[in-house]
C-alpha positions in Angstrom: 140.1 54.6 56.5 141.0 56.9 53.7 138.1 59.2 54.5 139.2 59.3 58.2 142.8 60.2 57.2 141.6 63.0 54.8 139.3 64.3 57.5 142.2 64.4 60.0 144.4 66.1 57.4 141.8 68.8 56.7 141.3 69.4 60.5 145.1 69.8 60.9 145.3 72.2 58.0 142.5 74.2 59.4 144.1 74.3 62.8 147.4 75.5 61.3 145.7 78.3 59.3 143.9 79.4 62.4 147.1 79.5 64.4 149.0 81.4 61.6 146.2 83.9 61.4 146.1 84.5 65.1 149.9 84.8 65.4 150.3 86.9 62.3 147.9 89.7 63.4 148.6 91.8 66.5 146.3 91.2 69.4 143.4 93.5 68.6 141.5 92.5 71.6 143.7 94.4 73.9 141.6 97.1 75.3 143.5 100.3 74.9 143.4 102.3 78.1 142.3 105.9 78.1 145.3 108.2 78.0 145.9 110.8 80.6 143.7 113.3 78.7 140.8 110.8 78.8 141.1 109.8 75.1 138.1 107.9 73.9 137.8 105.3 71.2 135.4 106.0 68.3 132.3 103.9 67.9 133.8 102.2 64.9 137.0 101.3 66.8 134.9 99.8 69.6 132.8 97.8 67.2 136.0 96.5 65.5 137.3 95.3 68.9 134.0 93.7 69.8 134.0 91.9 66.5 137.6 90.7 67.1 136.8 89.2 70.4 133.8 87.5 68.9 136.0 86.0 66.3 138.5 84.8 68.9 135.7 83.2 70.9 134.2 81.5 67.8 137.7 80.2 66.8 138.2 78.8 70.3 141.3 80.9 71.2 139.6 82.4 74.3 137.2 80.9 76.7 133.7 82.2 77.6 134.9 83.9 80.8 137.6 85.8 79.0 135.2 86.7 76.2 132.6 88.1 78.6 135.2 90.1 80.6 136.7 91.7 77.4 133.2 92.4 76.0 132.1 94.0 79.3 135.2 96.2 79.3 134.6 97.4 75.8 130.9 98.0 76.2 131.5 100.0 79.4 133.4 102.4 77.2 130.5 103.1 74.8 129.5 106.7 75.2 125.8 107.5 74.9 125.0 111.0 73.9 
């Protein structure tokens, strides 16, 4: 019973840390729209946003459909020279 209680406590602490981390940082997964001049994001910015949505999906804060939609939006903005 002690092990089960400790396991539940660790899970609760982990859940709290995850919630604090997600609420403390601004939503980086918002896909910035191109400005009127057609501003584009740099490749590093796009990669950072893709990594952020991967992290959200792995943490369970977004579902698979939302993950796929956001990822498709970002990858559609990748410019190939």
